[in-house]
VOMI-60408 format. One record per residue (C-alpha): x, y, z; residue in three letters. Coordinates in Angstrom, 3 decimals, padded with zeros to 6 digits. Each point is the difference from the previous one (the first is absolute). Layout:
X | Y | Z | ALA
...
***
This chain:
-018.659 | -010.795 | 012.320 | UNK
000.601 | 000.343 | -003.770 | UNK
000.748 | 003.707 | 000.538 | UNK
002.513 | -000.733 | 002.767 | UNK
001.622 | -002.725 | -002.072 | UNK
000.444 | 002.468 | -002.812 | UNK
002.161 | 002.402 | 002.044 | UNK
003.196 | -001.790 | -001.000 | UNK
-000.889 | 000.639 | -003.618 | UNK
-000.926 | 003.588 | 000.853 | UNK
003.381 | 000.616 | 001.623 | UNK
001.835 | -001.610 | -002.900 | UNK
-002.064 | 001.917 | -002.525 | UNK
000.494 | 003.392 | 001.694 | UNK
003.705 | -000.660 | 000.531 | UNK
000.435 | -001.004 | -003.647 | UNK
-002.437 | 002.200 | -001.849 | UNK
000.213 | 003.092 | 002.189 | UNK
003.333 | 000.686 | 001.632 | UNK
002.380 | 002.953 | -000.286 | UNK
000.529 | -000.853 | -003.669 | UNK
-003.644 | 000.086 | -000.883 | UNK
-000.803 | 002.984 | 002.118 | UNK
002.219 | 002.000 | -002.278 | UNK
000.061 | -002.167 | -003.202 | UNK
-003.748 | -000.451 | -000.279 | UNK
-000.583 | 003.686 | 000.696 | UNK
002.741 | 000.944 | -002.437 | UNK
-001.556 | -002.232 | -002.662 | UNK
-003.374 | 001.706 | 000.507 | UNK
001.521 | 003.455 | -000.067 | UNK
002.025 | -000.627 | -003.176 | UNK
-002.125 | -002.484 | -001.951 | UNK
-003.487 | 000.185 | 001.507 | UNK
-001.711 | -003.334 | 000.238 | UNK
002.270 | -001.382 | -002.746 | UNK
001.576 | -002.601 | 002.310 | UNK
-003.198 | -001.383 | 001.535 | UNK
000.487 | -003.148 | -002.106 | UNK
003.355 | -000.616 | 001.700 | UNK
-001.677 | -000.225 | 003.406 | UNK
-002.708 | -002.310 | -001.384 | UNK
002.673 | -002.267 | -001.539 | UNK
001.988 | 000.030 | 003.269 | UNK
-003.103 | -000.975 | 002.055 | UNK
-000.838 | -002.905 | -002.255 | UNK
003.596 | -001.271 | -000.014 | UNK
000.719 | 000.357 | 003.693 | UNK
-003.303 | -001.653 | 000.851 | UNK
000.971 | -003.042 | -002.142 | UNK
003.463 | -000.356 | 001.485 | UNK
-001.029 | 000.820 | 003.573 | UNK
-002.645 | -002.700 | -000.263 | UNK
002.717 | -002.432 | -001.046 | UNK
002.299 | 001.121 | 002.826 | UNK
-002.816 | -000.295 | 002.558 | UNK
-001.002 | -003.454 | -001.298 | UNK
003.633 | -001.172 | 000.216 | UNK
000.165 | 001.165 | 003.634 | UNK
-003.369 | -001.482 | 000.934 | UNK
000.446 | -003.404 | -001.602 | UNK
003.751 | -000.615 | 000.570 | UNK
000.285 | 001.926 | 003.252 | UNK
003.132 | 001.654 | -001.375 | UNK
000.645 | 003.461 | -001.393 | UNK
000.927 | 000.559 | -003.648 | UNK
003.656 | 000.843 | 000.532 | UNK
000.294 | -002.995 | 002.342 | UNK
-000.675 | -002.196 | -003.084 | UNK
002.033 | 001.915 | -002.557 | UNK
003.394 | -001.420 | 001.017 | UNK
-001.382 | -003.498 | 000.274 | UNK
-001.792 | 000.138 | -003.364 | UNK
002.421 | 002.064 | -002.115 | UNK
003.318 | -000.699 | 001.707 | UNK
002.327 | 002.045 | 002.202 | UNK
001.651 | 002.027 | -002.759 | UNK
-003.213 | 001.293 | -001.587 | UNK
-001.451 | 000.580 | 003.449 | UNK
003.089 | 001.913 | 001.119 | UNK
-000.296 | 002.296 | -003.045 | UNK
-003.663 | 000.505 | 000.857 | UNK
000.888 | 000.712 | 003.640 | UNK
002.769 | 002.505 | -000.805 | UNK
-002.149 | 001.960 | -002.472 | UNK
-003.173 | -000.024 | 002.061 | UNK
001.800 | 000.887 | 003.271 | UNK
001.781 | 003.017 | -001.515 | UNK
-003.170 | 001.315 | -001.560 | UNK
-001.975 | -000.675 | 003.174 | UNK
002.456 | 001.924 | 002.204 | UNK
-000.012 | 002.847 | -002.581 | UNK
-003.799 | -000.049 | 000.257 | UNK
000.177 | -000.034 | 003.772 | UNK
002.158 | 003.133 | -000.092 | UNK
-002.521 | 001.704 | -002.284 | UNK
-002.859 | -000.967 | 002.338 | UNK
001.826 | 001.310 | 003.082 | UNK
000.565 | 003.174 | -001.882 | UNK
-003.714 | 000.142 | -000.772 | UNK
-000.836 | -000.403 | 003.709 | UNK
002.346 | 002.869 | 000.769 | UNK
-001.510 | 002.176 | -002.718 | UNK
-003.505 | -000.682 | 001.322 | UNK
001.139 | 001.043 | 003.494 | UNK
001.619 | 003.104 | -001.536 | UNK
-003.313 | 000.807 | -001.671 | UNK
-001.774 | -000.209 | 003.356 | UNK
002.608 | 001.781 | 002.114 | UNK
002.073 | 002.200 | -002.384 | UNK
003.139 | -001.504 | 001.602 | UNK
002.579 | -001.110 | -002.571 | UNK
-000.451 | -003.595 | -001.128 | UNK
003.710 | -000.705 | 000.666 | UNK
-000.643 | 000.398 | 003.723 | UNK
-002.899 | -002.444 | -000.242 | UNK
001.943 | -002.736 | -001.819 | UNK
001.628 | -001.598 | 003.092 | UNK
-003.307 | 000.253 | 001.883 | UNK
-001.857 | -001.689 | -002.826 | UNK
002.659 | -002.757 | -000.248 | UNK
-000.133 | -000.693 | 003.769 | UNK
-003.798 | -000.103 | -000.046 | UNK
-000.040 | -002.458 | -002.928 | UNK
002.524 | -002.255 | 001.675 | UNK
-001.882 | 000.148 | 003.331 | UNK
-003.312 | -000.946 | -001.634 | UNK
001.639 | -002.830 | -001.910 | UNK
001.657 | -001.281 | 003.173 | UNK
-002.840 | 000.336 | 002.459 | UNK
-003.410 | 000.168 | -001.696 | UNK
-001.853 | -003.226 | -000.813 | UNK
-000.382 | -000.690 | -003.734 | UNK
-003.825 | -000.012 | -000.132 | UNK
-000.200 | 003.257 | 002.044 | UNK
002.587 | 001.593 | -002.250 | UNK
-001.763 | -000.919 | -003.261 | UNK
-003.395 | 001.127 | 001.254 | UNK
001.086 | 003.301 | 001.545 | UNK
002.054 | 001.241 | -002.926 | UNK
-001.963 | -001.713 | -002.727 | UNK
-003.275 | 001.614 | 001.089 | UNK
001.664 | 003.370 | 000.900 | UNK
001.205 | 000.204 | -003.557 | UNK
-003.593 | 000.087 | -001.180 | UNK
-000.047 | 003.684 | 001.069 | UNK
001.343 | 000.530 | -003.545 | UNK
-003.695 | -000.282 | -000.942 | UNK
-000.023 | 003.742 | 000.662 | UNK
001.435 | 000.460 | -003.496 | UNK
-002.958 | -001.875 | -001.502 | UNK
-002.421 | 002.077 | 002.072 | UNK
001.728 | 003.188 | -001.129 | UNK
-001.029 | -000.722 | -003.596 | UNK
-003.622 | 000.673 | 001.026 | UNK
000.914 | 003.409 | 001.565 | UNK
002.296 | 001.131 | -002.814 | UNK
-001.291 | 001.242 | -003.388 | UNK
000.367 | -003.455 | -001.525 | UNK
-000.972 | -000.561 | -003.621 | UNK
-000.762 | -003.715 | 000.188 | UNK
-000.539 | -000.319 | -003.727 | UNK
003.424 | 001.522 | -000.657 | UNK
001.638 | -002.409 | 002.489 | UNK
-001.611 | -002.946 | -001.739 | UNK
001.013 | 001.263 | -003.437 | UNK
003.577 | 000.505 | 001.121 | UNK
000.179 | -003.565 | 001.448 | UNK
-001.353 | -001.497 | -003.219 | UNK
002.083 | 002.203 | -002.340 | UNK
003.486 | 000.258 | 001.475 | UNK
002.459 | 002.401 | -001.536 | UNK
003.285 | 001.823 | 000.673 | UNK
-001.556 | 003.417 | 000.731 | UNK
003.005 | 001.527 | -001.760 | UNK
002.482 | -001.696 | 002.309 | UNK
001.327 | -002.519 | -002.550 | UNK
-000.432 | -003.759 | -000.234 | UNK
003.337 | -000.698 | 001.701 | UNK
-001.091 | 001.775 | 003.206 | UNK
-003.464 | -001.597 | -000.290 | UNK
001.435 | -003.566 | -000.132 | UNK
002.565 | 000.715 | 002.745 | UNK
-002.822 | 001.069 | 002.351 | UNK
-001.986 | -003.063 | -001.083 | UNK
002.875 | -002.386 | 000.861 | UNK
000.679 | 001.732 | 003.332 | UNK
-003.690 | -000.073 | 000.974 | UNK
-000.227 | -003.641 | -001.069 | UNK
003.042 | -000.918 | 002.048 | UNK
-001.536 | 001.637 | 003.056 | UNK
-003.127 | -002.158 | -000.304 | UNK
001.897 | -003.306 | -000.187 | UNK
002.946 | 000.718 | 002.323 | UNK
002.083 | -003.161 | 000.736 | UNK
-000.526 | 000.258 | 003.760 | UNK
-003.797 | -000.257 | -000.345 | UNK
-000.094 | -003.717 | -000.717 | UNK
002.752 | -000.750 | 002.512 | UNK
-002.018 | 001.770 | 002.736 | UNK
-003.323 | -001.455 | -001.058 | UNK
001.122 | -003.658 | -000.119 | UNK
002.146 | 000.287 | 003.172 | UNK
-002.880 | 001.747 | 001.697 | UNK
-002.198 | -002.992 | -000.796 | UNK
002.511 | -002.259 | 001.708 | UNK
000.137 | 002.428 | 002.978 | UNK
-003.772 | -000.339 | 000.297 | UNK
000.190 | -003.821 | -000.291 | UNK
-002.092 | -000.246 | -003.152 | UNK
-000.900 | -003.502 | -001.127 | UNK
-001.928 | -001.397 | -002.956 | UNK
-003.163 | 000.783 | 001.961 | UNK
000.901 | 003.685 | -000.184 | UNK
000.205 | 000.199 | -003.801 | UNK
-003.340 | 001.880 | -000.180 | UNK
001.237 | 002.624 | 002.521 | UNK
003.283 | 000.318 | -001.883 | UNK
-001.886 | 000.674 | -003.205 | UNK
-002.243 | 002.526 | 001.711 | UNK
003.167 | 001.828 | 001.203 | UNK
001.156 | 000.221 | -003.588 | UNK
-003.287 | 000.886 | -001.612 | UNK
-000.927 | 002.634 | 002.570 | UNK
003.365 | 001.442 | 001.008 | UNK
001.831 | 000.464 | -003.287 | UNK
-002.905 | 001.601 | -001.899 | UNK
-000.413 | 002.388 | 002.959 | UNK
003.597 | 000.998 | -000.354 | UNK
-000.496 | 000.506 | -003.710 | UNK
-003.008 | 002.243 | 000.570 | UNK
001.887 | 002.097 | 002.513 | UNK
002.848 | 000.453 | -002.480 | UNK
-002.520 | 000.898 | -002.718 | UNK
-001.533 | 002.640 | 002.225 | UNK
003.445 | 001.627 | 000.279 | UNK
000.277 | 000.083 | -003.810 | UNK
-003.544 | 001.399 | -000.333 | UNK
000.359 | 002.831 | 002.580 | UNK
003.288 | 001.085 | -001.513 | UNK
-001.652 | -000.076 | -003.417 | UNK
-002.807 | 002.321 | 001.176 | UNK
002.203 | 002.477 | 001.881 | UNK
003.354 | 000.070 | -001.815 | UNK
-000.358 | -001.398 | -003.545 | UNK
-001.814 | 003.010 | -001.504 | UNK
002.939 | 002.254 | 000.996 | UNK
002.737 | -002.556 | -000.848 | UNK
001.414 | 000.209 | 003.513 | UNK
002.796 | -002.452 | 000.850 | UNK
-000.037 | -001.498 | 003.518 | UNK
002.984 | -001.003 | 002.123 | UNK
-000.996 | 000.344 | 003.702 | UNK
-002.573 | -001.391 | 002.380 | UNK
-001.308 | 003.486 | 000.648 | UNK
-001.040 | 000.152 | -003.659 | UNK
-001.486 | -003.471 | 000.116 | UNK
-002.194 | 001.025 | 002.917 | UNK
-001.238 | 003.198 | -001.664 | UNK
-003.120 | -001.461 | -001.611 | UNK
-001.220 | -001.185 | 003.435 | UNK
000.845 | 003.383 | 001.507 | UNK
-001.964 | 001.782 | -002.754 | UNK
-002.982 | -002.266 | 000.697 | UNK
000.037 | -000.170 | 003.851 | UNK
002.396 | 002.688 | 001.249 | UNK
002.070 | -000.566 | 003.118 | UNK
-001.870 | -003.142 | 000.921 | UNK
000.861 | -001.429 | -003.375 | UNK
003.672 | 000.759 | 000.528 | UNK
-000.064 | -001.776 | 003.375 | UNK
-001.668 | -003.089 | -001.477 | UNK
002.384 | 000.000 | -002.992 | UNK
003.010 | 000.176 | 002.326 | UNK
-001.416 | -002.943 | 002.037 | UNK
-000.611 | -001.947 | -003.208 | UNK
003.511 | 000.653 | -001.285 | UNK
001.427 | -001.102 | 003.327 | UNK
-002.133 | -003.154 | 000.131 | UNK
000.800 | -001.236 | -003.506 | UNK
003.746 | 000.706 | 000.152 | UNK
000.366 | -001.420 | 003.500 | UNK
-002.012 | -003.080 | -001.054 | UNK
002.199 | -000.432 | -003.080 | UNK
003.143 | 000.430 | 002.111 | UNK
-001.215 | -002.829 | 002.274 | UNK
-000.593 | -002.207 | -003.089 | UNK
003.359 | 000.690 | -001.561 | UNK
001.909 | -000.460 | 003.228 | UNK
-001.648 | -003.376 | 000.608 | UNK
000.389 | -001.022 | -003.651 | UNK
003.762 | 000.585 | 000.062 | UNK
000.329 | -002.164 | 003.086 | UNK
-002.437 | -002.585 | -001.323 | UNK
001.988 | -000.478 | -003.224 | UNK
003.392 | -000.388 | 001.707 | UNK
-001.243 | -002.282 | 002.762 | UNK
-001.985 | -002.251 | -002.392 | UNK
002.928 | -000.359 | -002.378 | UNK
002.457 | -000.996 | 002.756 | UNK
-002.512 | -002.210 | 001.832 | UNK
-000.072 | 002.037 | 003.205 | UNK
-002.866 | 000.302 | 002.487 | UNK
-002.050 | 002.979 | -001.093 | UNK
-003.146 | 001.973 | 000.622 | UNK
-001.675 | 002.072 | 002.685 | UNK
-001.743 | -003.144 | 001.230 | UNK
003.405 | -001.133 | 001.293 | UNK
001.629 | 001.722 | 002.979 | UNK
002.981 | 002.292 | -000.796 | UNK
002.257 | -002.312 | 001.971 | UNK
-000.974 | -003.007 | -002.154 | UNK
000.188 | 002.020 | -003.260 | UNK
003.014 | 002.131 | 000.881 | UNK
001.461 | -000.035 | -003.530 | UNK
-003.311 | 000.990 | -001.558 | UNK
-000.337 | 002.968 | 002.387 | UNK
003.670 | 000.877 | -000.588 | UNK
-000.568 | 000.250 | -003.768 | UNK
-003.093 | 002.104 | 000.712 | UNK
001.991 | 002.409 | 002.198 | UNK
002.893 | 000.173 | -002.497 | UNK
-002.471 | 000.743 | -002.823 | UNK
-001.562 | 002.886 | 001.986 | UNK
003.423 | 001.388 | 000.861 | UNK
001.175 | -000.218 | -003.610 | UNK
-003.119 | 001.839 | -001.192 | UNK
000.549 | 002.664 | 002.667 | UNK
003.615 | 000.482 | -000.988 | UNK
-001.020 | 000.426 | -003.650 | UNK
-002.426 | 002.741 | 000.959 | UNK
002.631 | 001.681 | 002.198 | UNK
001.816 | 000.908 | -003.227 | UNK
-002.848 | 002.538 | -000.463 | UNK
-001.116 | -001.652 | -003.216 | UNK
-003.458 | 001.236 | -000.963 | UNK
-002.447 | -002.761 | 000.921 | UNK
-002.156 | 000.737 | -003.042 | UNK
002.937 | -000.243 | -002.380 | UNK
001.191 | -003.134 | 001.859 | UNK
-003.455 | -001.493 | -000.602 | UNK
000.247 | 000.658 | -003.720 | UNK
003.264 | -001.876 | -000.215 | UNK
-001.448 | -002.796 | 002.144 | UNK
-002.920 | -000.445 | -002.389 | UNK
002.370 | -000.384 | -002.921 | UNK
002.053 | -002.576 | 001.947 | UNK
-003.218 | -001.841 | 000.979 | UNK
-001.084 | -000.185 | -003.620 | UNK
003.342 | -001.483 | -001.043 | UNK
-000.170 | -002.879 | 002.562 | UNK
-003.673 | -000.778 | -000.264 | UNK
000.452 | -003.219 | -002.132 | UNK
002.260 | -001.492 | 002.680 | UNK
-002.883 | 000.218 | 002.473 | UNK
-003.004 | -000.980 | -002.113 | UNK
001.371 | -002.862 | -002.107 | UNK
000.762 | -002.230 | 003.059 | UNK
-003.522 | 000.574 | 001.287 | UNK
-001.472 | -001.237 | -003.246 | UNK
002.314 | -002.998 | 000.048 | UNK
-000.789 | -001.025 | 003.552 | UNK
-003.754 | 000.582 | -000.460 | UNK
000.082 | -002.781 | -002.625 | UNK
002.011 | -002.517 | 002.051 | UNK
-002.187 | -002.868 | 001.282 | UNK
002.796 | -000.999 | 002.410 | UNK
-000.962 | 002.969 | 002.137 | UNK
-003.606 | 000.697 | -000.974 | UNK
-001.442 | -003.370 | -001.050 | UNK
-003.340 | 000.639 | -001.755 | UNK
000.074 | 003.697 | 000.920 | UNK
002.358 | 000.976 | -002.833 | UNK
-000.986 | 002.743 | -002.432 | UNK
-002.812 | -000.649 | -002.438 | UNK
000.430 | 000.671 | -003.735 | UNK
-001.644 | 003.427 | 000.071 | UNK
002.080 | 001.240 | 002.933 | UNK
003.153 | -001.327 | -001.736 | UNK
-000.978 | 001.899 | -003.157 | UNK
-000.536 | 003.191 | 001.972 | UNK
003.267 | -000.538 | 001.935 | UNK
001.978 | -000.596 | -003.196 | UNK
-001.426 | 003.073 | -001.750 | UNK
000.702 | 002.154 | 003.047 | UNK
003.508 | -001.410 | 000.256 | UNK
000.616 | 001.198 | -003.593 | UNK
-001.142 | 003.477 | 001.030 | UNK
002.391 | -000.127 | 002.984 | UNK
002.896 | -001.022 | -002.227 | UNK
-000.821 | 002.796 | -002.429 | UNK
-000.035 | 002.542 | 002.861 | UNK
003.278 | -001.377 | 001.311 | UNK
001.734 | 000.303 | -003.359 | UNK
-001.371 | 003.536 | -000.650 | UNK
000.635 | 001.458 | 003.426 | UNK
003.665 | 001.011 | -000.273 | UNK
-000.099 | 001.237 | -003.643 | UNK
-003.025 | 002.137 | 000.818 | UNK
001.620 | 001.321 | 003.172 | UNK
003.211 | 000.941 | -001.802 | UNK
-001.678 | 001.227 | -003.220 | UNK
-002.479 | 002.281 | 001.757 | UNK
002.135 | 001.166 | 002.891 | UNK
-002.300 | -001.846 | 002.489 | UNK
-003.083 | 001.171 | -001.843 | UNK
000.869 | 003.686 | 000.218 | UNK
***
């Protein structure tokens, strides 16, 4: 039962830690800087676990999702700013994820990803409209675990484990420059704590009717799911380090990301990698689509959620459909999904404080949580992590401009 309860956390973790951004960004980090960004993933896991635990506790104790309380607690103007920023970034993320689904299908079929984009968009909308929430989270959350093939590949490749450990403990620029190093660090960090993660996690708890009696299951979702996502992302960094870093190869396509698995397992490895890429990007597309609709419906006080029939939650499902269409139209401009993801990560970094500060505020409000407010140690961790988030937010644009997006 604990394992099944953890699948919500697994889906959130895979969608946040390993989506189209990480498939390329984590591999690019490994290829360019070796294991020099391993600490970023560790930091991201610790932080997202702390804030996801708060979001899950808020949902379980109050019976309401985080964004549902933001307007009530912080006022309509602050909440509207939060909604506008988070919605735009979430739709941008949804476009990147749909592009990732299309690229995964291109990898498997050799048919241009542009032809797959409308198919992917329709499939995402159909799943969101028709599939039950629990079935959706379990199917795509567990399917995403096929990314473990990258961890297994490390045992088939000529891996120097001592060198990997040394690189993780002694990060450096590998001749790329500190500006590029820190840009990649901020982008990778933003991918681990994407704004939609906490919206999806807390709203998912409400969808599953969590109560105070489910706090233990909510924590198991966090403590199993998010570290699993972090390990999967770390395996992408490690395989790229082994295969590409010695030659200083720069990565930009999913074909290149899959190469370590192909070298280890041949054609079977390619098939599993394509399935893994499809699963994690499709799962992340489901999360971002729902998160966009969750945020809008919760702000305006509409009926929302997959537990409610489309007729009763017509405005929620309309926002969901509009979000998918907007993402599809963006991709129809032929923008490169990988480049789009890079810009999305910068935008995510900029708006992070607007998402995480309200969570910390609500998690300390006894009006909603009674005696289940944050303890002193969790508040200390949350405050320190919030400072890191603010630093990343402030640094994101200057680093992007100053380094030409890390080039």
